C-alpha positions as CSV (number, residue, x, y, z in Angstrom):
1,M,51.6,75.3,-21.4
2,S,53.3,78.7,-21.0
3,M,52.3,81.9,-22.8
4,T,51.9,85.6,-22.2
5,R,48.7,87.5,-21.5
6,R,49.2,89.2,-24.9
7,A,49.4,85.8,-26.7
8,L,46.4,84.5,-24.7
9,L,44.4,87.5,-25.8
10,K,45.3,87.0,-29.3
11,A,44.3,83.5,-29.3
12,T,40.9,84.4,-27.6
13,A,40.2,87.2,-30.1
14,R,40.9,84.8,-33.0
15,G,38.2,82.6,-31.9
16,V,35.2,85.0,-31.0
17,A,34.2,85.3,-34.6
18,G,33.7,81.4,-34.8
19,F,31.6,81.0,-31.7
20,A,28.2,81.4,-33.2
21,C,25.0,80.4,-34.8
22,G,23.7,81.8,-38.2
23,P,25.4,82.6,-41.5
24,V,27.5,85.4,-39.8
25,L,29.3,83.6,-36.9
26,T,28.9,86.5,-34.3
27,S,27.0,85.0,-31.2
28,L,25.7,81.8,-29.8
29,L,22.8,83.6,-28.1
30,G,19.8,81.4,-28.5
31,C,21.4,78.5,-30.2
32,T,20.6,74.9,-29.3
33,P,22.3,71.9,-31.1
34,S,19.4,71.6,-33.4
35,T,19.2,75.5,-34.2
36,P,19.5,76.1,-38.1
37,G,23.2,77.6,-38.6
38,A,24.3,76.3,-35.2
39,P,27.9,74.9,-35.3
40,A,27.8,71.3,-36.5
41,N,30.6,70.4,-34.0
42,L,31.1,72.7,-31.1
43,I,33.8,71.0,-28.8
44,L,34.3,72.1,-25.2
45,G,37.2,71.3,-22.9
46,G,39.2,72.6,-20.1
47,G,42.6,74.0,-20.1
48,R,45.3,75.8,-18.3
49,Y,48.3,77.8,-18.8
50,T,51.2,79.6,-17.2
51,D,51.1,83.4,-17.7
52,L,54.7,84.3,-18.2
53,D,53.7,88.0,-17.4
54,T,52.7,87.1,-13.8
55,N,53.9,83.5,-13.5
56,R,50.5,82.4,-12.4
57,I,48.6,79.4,-13.6
58,E,45.3,80.5,-15.3
59,H,42.5,78.1,-16.2
60,F,39.7,78.4,-18.8
61,L,37.1,76.8,-20.9
62,S,38.1,76.3,-24.4
63,I,35.3,76.5,-27.2
64,V,36.0,75.1,-30.4
65,D,34.2,75.2,-33.7
66,L,35.7,72.2,-35.2
67,D,34.7,73.0,-38.7
68,A,35.5,76.5,-38.8
69,K,38.6,75.9,-36.7
70,D,38.0,78.7,-34.5
71,V,38.9,78.8,-30.9
72,S,37.6,80.9,-28.0
73,L,38.7,80.9,-24.3
74,I,36.7,81.8,-21.4
75,S,38.3,82.4,-17.9
76,L,37.5,79.8,-15.3
77,G,38.9,79.5,-11.7
78,F,39.8,75.8,-11.8
79,L,40.6,73.0,-14.5
80,A,37.4,71.8,-15.9
81,H,37.0,68.0,-15.9
82,G,33.3,67.0,-16.4
83,I,31.0,69.3,-18.6
84,H,27.5,68.4,-18.6
85,I,24.5,69.6,-20.5
86,H,21.2,70.6,-18.7
87,A,18.5,68.4,-20.3
88,G,16.0,71.1,-21.2
89,E,18.3,74.0,-21.7
90,P,21.3,73.0,-23.7
91,N,23.2,76.4,-23.1
92,L,23.3,75.6,-19.5
93,L,26.3,73.7,-18.3
94,A,27.5,72.3,-15.1
95,I,31.3,72.2,-14.9
96,F,33.2,70.1,-12.2
97,E,36.7,70.0,-10.9
98,K,38.2,66.6,-10.4
99,K,39.0,66.0,-6.7
100,G,38.4,69.5,-5.5
101,P,36.0,72.0,-4.1
102,H,35.1,73.8,-7.4
103,A,32.1,73.5,-9.6
104,V,30.1,76.1,-11.4
105,E,27.0,76.7,-13.7
106,F,28.0,78.0,-17.0
107,D,25.6,80.0,-19.5
108,L,27.2,78.9,-23.1
109,A,25.0,81.6,-24.9
110,A,26.4,84.4,-22.7
111,R,29.8,82.8,-22.4
112,R,30.0,83.3,-18.7
113,V,29.9,81.6,-15.2
114,T,26.6,82.4,-13.8
115,R,27.0,81.0,-10.2
116,S,29.1,78.7,-8.2
117,I,28.0,75.3,-6.9
118,E,29.2,74.6,-3.4
119,T,30.0,71.6,-1.4
120,S,31.1,71.2,2.3
121,K,34.6,71.3,3.6
122,A,34.4,67.7,4.6
123,R,33.8,66.6,0.8
124,A,35.2,67.2,-2.7
125,F,33.7,67.0,-6.0
126,Y,35.1,64.1,-7.8
127,G,34.8,65.5,-11.4
128,H,31.4,64.7,-12.8
129,G,27.5,65.3,-12.5
130,A,24.5,64.8,-14.6
131,Y,21.1,66.8,-14.8
132,S,18.0,64.9,-14.5
133,V,15.9,64.3,-17.7
134,D,13.2,66.6,-16.4
135,G,15.7,69.4,-15.8
136,E,14.7,69.7,-12.1
137,H,17.8,68.2,-10.2
138,L,21.6,68.2,-10.6
139,F,23.4,65.0,-9.6
140,A,27.0,65.1,-8.5
141,T,29.7,62.6,-7.4
142,E,31.3,63.6,-4.0
143,T,33.6,61.9,-1.6
144,V,33.7,62.2,2.1
145,L,37.4,63.0,2.4
146,E,37.8,61.3,5.8
147,S,36.3,57.9,5.0
148,L,36.3,58.0,1.1
149,D,32.6,57.1,1.1
150,G,30.9,58.0,-2.2
151,I,27.9,60.3,-2.2
152,I,25.6,61.2,-4.9
153,A,24.6,64.6,-4.1
154,V,21.2,65.9,-5.2
155,R,20.6,69.7,-5.9
156,D,18.0,71.7,-7.3
157,A,19.1,72.5,-11.0
158,R,17.9,76.2,-10.8
159,T,18.9,77.2,-7.2
160,H,21.6,74.6,-6.5
161,A,20.0,74.3,-3.0
162,Y,21.1,71.1,-1.5
163,L,18.1,68.6,-1.4
164,G,19.8,65.4,-0.2
165,E,22.0,62.6,-1.0
166,F,22.3,58.9,-1.6
167,P,25.2,56.5,-1.5
168,S,27.2,55.8,-4.7
169,Y,27.7,52.3,-3.3
170,G,31.3,52.4,-3.3
171,K,34.5,54.5,-2.4
172,E,35.6,57.6,-4.2
173,P,33.1,57.9,-7.1
174,H,34.0,59.6,-10.1
175,E,31.8,59.5,-13.3
176,C,28.1,59.2,-13.2
177,K,25.8,58.9,-16.3
178,L,22.1,58.6,-16.4
179,I,20.7,55.9,-18.9
180,D,17.4,54.4,-19.5
181,S,15.7,57.6,-20.1
182,G,16.9,58.9,-16.9
183,R,15.7,56.1,-14.8
184,T,19.1,54.6,-13.9
185,L,22.4,56.2,-12.8
186,V,25.8,54.5,-13.6
187,V,28.5,55.4,-11.3
188,T,32.2,54.4,-11.4
189,N,33.6,53.9,-7.9
190,G,37.5,54.0,-7.8
191,G,37.7,52.3,-4.6
192,G,39.7,52.8,-1.4
193,S,43.1,51.2,-0.6
194,G,41.6,48.3,1.6
195,S,40.5,44.9,0.2
196,E,36.8,45.4,1.1
197,D,36.8,48.7,-0.9
198,A,36.8,47.0,-4.4
199,P,36.7,49.3,-7.5
200,C,33.2,48.9,-9.0
201,V,30.5,50.2,-11.3
202,T,27.2,50.5,-9.8
203,Y,23.8,50.9,-11.4
204,I,21.4,52.8,-9.1
205,D,17.5,53.2,-9.6
206,V,17.1,57.1,-9.4
207,A,13.5,56.8,-8.1
208,S,14.1,54.6,-5.1
209,Q,17.9,55.4,-5.0
210,N,18.3,51.5,-4.5
211,L,21.2,49.6,-5.9
212,I,20.4,47.5,-8.8
213,E,23.8,46.0,-9.7
214,R,27.3,46.2,-8.5
215,V,29.9,45.3,-11.1
216,V,33.2,44.7,-9.3
217,M,36.5,44.9,-11.2
218,T,38.4,41.4,-11.1
219,N,41.7,43.1,-11.5
220,T,42.4,44.4,-8.0
221,R,45.2,46.8,-9.2
222,I,43.1,49.1,-11.2
223,N,40.3,51.5,-10.4
224,T,37.2,52.3,-12.4
225,G,37.6,55.8,-14.1
226,H,35.3,56.4,-17.0
227,T,32.7,54.4,-18.9
228,A,31.1,54.3,-22.2
229,L,27.7,52.7,-22.4
230,A,25.7,51.4,-25.5
231,S,21.9,51.1,-25.6
232,D,22.1,47.3,-26.1
233,G,23.9,47.0,-22.6
234,A,27.4,47.0,-23.6
235,L,29.7,48.6,-21.2
236,V,33.3,49.8,-21.4
237,V,35.5,50.8,-18.4
238,V,38.8,52.5,-18.5
239,S,41.0,52.6,-15.5
240,A,44.2,54.1,-14.0
241,P,46.1,52.3,-11.2
242,R,44.3,51.8,-7.9
243,R,44.7,54.2,-5.0
244,G,48.1,53.5,-3.2
245,L,49.8,52.3,-6.3
246,A,52.2,54.4,-8.4
247,T,50.8,56.3,-11.3
248,T,53.5,54.6,-13.4
249,E,51.6,51.3,-12.9
250,P,49.5,50.2,-15.8
251,G,46.0,51.2,-16.4
252,A,43.5,49.0,-18.4
253,V,40.5,48.8,-20.6
254,S,37.7,46.2,-19.6
255,I,34.7,45.4,-21.7
256,R,31.2,43.8,-21.0
257,P,29.5,42.9,-24.2
258,R,25.7,42.6,-23.9
259,G,24.7,39.6,-21.7
260,A,28.4,38.9,-20.9
261,A,30.7,39.4,-17.9
262,L,33.1,42.3,-17.5
263,E,36.6,41.3,-18.5
264,T,39.7,43.3,-18.4
265,I,41.7,42.9,-21.6
266,A,45.2,41.4,-21.2
267,N,46.1,41.0,-24.8
268,P,48.1,41.6,-27.0
269,V,50.6,42.3,-24.5
270,S,52.5,44.6,-26.9
271,V,49.6,47.2,-26.6
272,T,48.3,46.4,-23.0
273,G,51.9,46.6,-21.8
274,R,52.0,50.3,-23.1
275,M,49.1,51.3,-20.9
276,Q,51.2,52.9,-18.3
277,G,49.5,55.4,-16.0
278,E,46.0,55.3,-17.1
279,A,43.5,54.7,-19.7
280,L,41.9,58.0,-19.6
281,S,38.7,58.8,-21.9
282,V,36.5,56.6,-23.9
283,I,33.5,56.8,-26.3
284,V,31.6,54.2,-28.1
285,Q,30.2,54.5,-31.5
286,E,27.2,52.2,-31.3
287,E,26.6,51.4,-35.0
288,A,30.0,50.2,-35.7
289,E,30.5,48.6,-32.2
290,I,33.9,50.4,-31.7
291,A,35.2,51.9,-28.4
292,A,38.0,54.5,-28.8
293,V,40.3,54.9,-25.7
294,T,43.1,57.2,-25.1
295,H,46.2,56.5,-23.1
296,P,48.2,59.6,-22.5
297,D,51.4,58.2,-21.0
298,G,51.4,55.3,-23.4
299,G,51.2,57.8,-26.3
300,M,48.5,56.0,-28.2
301,V,44.8,55.7,-29.0
302,T,43.3,52.2,-29.0
303,F,40.2,51.0,-30.7
304,W,38.2,47.9,-29.6
305,S,35.3,45.9,-30.7
306,T,32.6,46.1,-28.0
307,A,31.0,42.9,-29.4
308,D,34.0,40.6,-28.9
309,R,36.7,42.7,-27.0
310,R,38.9,42.5,-30.2
311,L,41.7,45.0,-30.8
312,L,41.0,46.9,-34.0
313,K,43.7,49.4,-34.3
314,V,46.4,51.4,-32.5
315,I,47.1,55.1,-33.5
316,D,50.3,56.5,-31.9
317,L,49.8,60.0,-30.9
318,P,51.8,62.2,-28.4
319,H,49.7,62.6,-25.0
320,P,46.2,62.0,-26.3
321,R,43.5,62.9,-23.8
322,G,39.8,63.6,-24.6
323,V,37.7,61.7,-27.3
324,T,34.3,62.3,-28.6
325,L,32.2,62.0,-31.9
326,T,31.3,64.3,-34.5
327,H,27.6,65.0,-34.5
328,D,27.0,62.6,-37.4
329,D,28.9,59.8,-35.7
330,E,31.1,59.4,-38.8
331,F,34.5,60.5,-37.1
332,F,36.0,60.3,-33.6
333,V,37.7,63.5,-32.5
334,L,40.8,63.4,-30.4
335,S,42.6,66.1,-28.3
336,Y,46.4,65.5,-28.1
337,G,49.8,67.0,-27.8
338,A,52.0,69.4,-25.9
339,D,50.4,72.2,-27.9
340,P,47.0,70.7,-27.5
341,S,45.3,70.2,-30.8
342,L,42.2,68.4,-32.2
343,M,42.2,65.9,-35.0
344,R,39.4,63.6,-36.5
345,V,39.7,59.7,-37.1
346,E,37.3,58.2,-39.6
347,V,35.1,55.7,-38.0
348,E,35.0,53.5,-41.1
349,S,38.6,53.2,-41.8
350,L,40.1,54.3,-38.3
351,E,42.4,56.6,-40.2
352,L,43.5,60.0,-39.2
353,I,42.1,62.7,-41.4
354,D,45.2,64.9,-41.8
355,D,43.5,68.0,-43.0
356,S,41.2,68.0,-39.9
357,L,43.9,69.3,-37.7
358,V,42.8,72.1,-35.2
359,P,45.9,73.5,-33.6
360,N,46.4,75.3,-30.2
361,T,43.1,74.7,-28.9
362,L,44.7,74.8,-25.5
363,I,42.5,72.0,-24.4
364,S,44.7,70.2,-21.9
365,G,42.2,68.6,-19.6
366,S,41.1,65.1,-19.7
367,H,38.0,65.4,-21.6
368,I,36.3,66.9,-24.7
369,Y,32.6,67.2,-25.2
370,N,30.6,67.8,-28.6
371,W,27.8,70.1,-27.4
372,S,26.3,69.8,-30.9
373,R,25.6,66.2,-30.3
374,G,23.3,67.1,-27.6
375,L,22.5,64.5,-24.7
376,T,23.6,61.0,-25.6
377,E,23.6,58.6,-22.5
378,I,19.9,59.2,-21.4
379,L,18.4,58.4,-24.6
380,A,19.1,54.8,-24.6
381,P,15.9,52.9,-25.1
382,G,14.5,50.8,-22.3
383,R,16.2,49.4,-19.4
384,M,19.7,48.0,-19.8
385,Q,19.9,44.2,-20.5
386,A,22.9,43.0,-18.9
387,A,24.4,40.0,-16.9
388,G,23.9,40.2,-13.2
389,G,20.4,41.7,-12.9
390,V,20.1,44.9,-14.7
391,G,17.0,43.8,-16.5
392,A,13.5,45.0,-17.3
């Protein structure tokens, strides 16, 4: 996206009034997702633009009050990928770059970066992290650049002092999520280029740092990118072409219902054949057992039953990227388009809600996060019950 600095300042000023809590929307200071008067759906996502005045690429965090249709932009030094909420302080965020040296702590109440999070020159952040349930630690996926070995780095959540690490049990880890009330870390490992470096999803016991289960992709041409997990053990994995293959190769959606095996969906070919490049973002609405997946290069959003892997619907949209849910779980929210916009899809009907459009949010990154929903993954009750040994 290209724009002048004047246009950017106008877009930012337009949104300041909507970034708030209380009857007069003026400040988010002190808000949590449960604060009376807090925005019901505060959407966060990364973006970038080319400043035509300077010809420089600028990056920012976009903060959208979905219901008020207000947008605020806060400058960042990199394209935000994963945005993760502190378990005890919802206004404290960890924001990570995908495959790069940048990560920061961000104070949502003050609307500013409070400190940088550092890694060594021999490693790169790989896009995601997670705060421990007790709020003491910050986990992050990192890759050793020379070997592509996956590391889960552990830092003090307050000082960001490096406390140690444990293996991700794969190559090039990307997303990590805490489940089972924080006892288990689920990691996607994209895999190297060799036959022994298979893409996989690993379940790691946080206390012992031991591997519980390693779910290997049966399709050797795709990686493991992002996941959605349900409290009953269902797992959805979305993938891009594996390392070494052209980005025009197909991505994929793979689903493991509770107690079953992970299976990459092959049919209908009229839909899976359109998954060029990657399946990017995914979220599951648990009550309806529906997974929504975005396919940017395919120009579509697909909806799947997590119970039986059945295709429910395809919605054609130009370059869809992030997907989340409203705080009441009644609507999916999608980011899409060359002039990035947000739109709702009703869960019950899987129909676009035309009057829900929020144009020009400038969220061009891979994901959107609904801060108002609070933490979701770590609240899954009990230990996962899944095929292959992730049991009580």
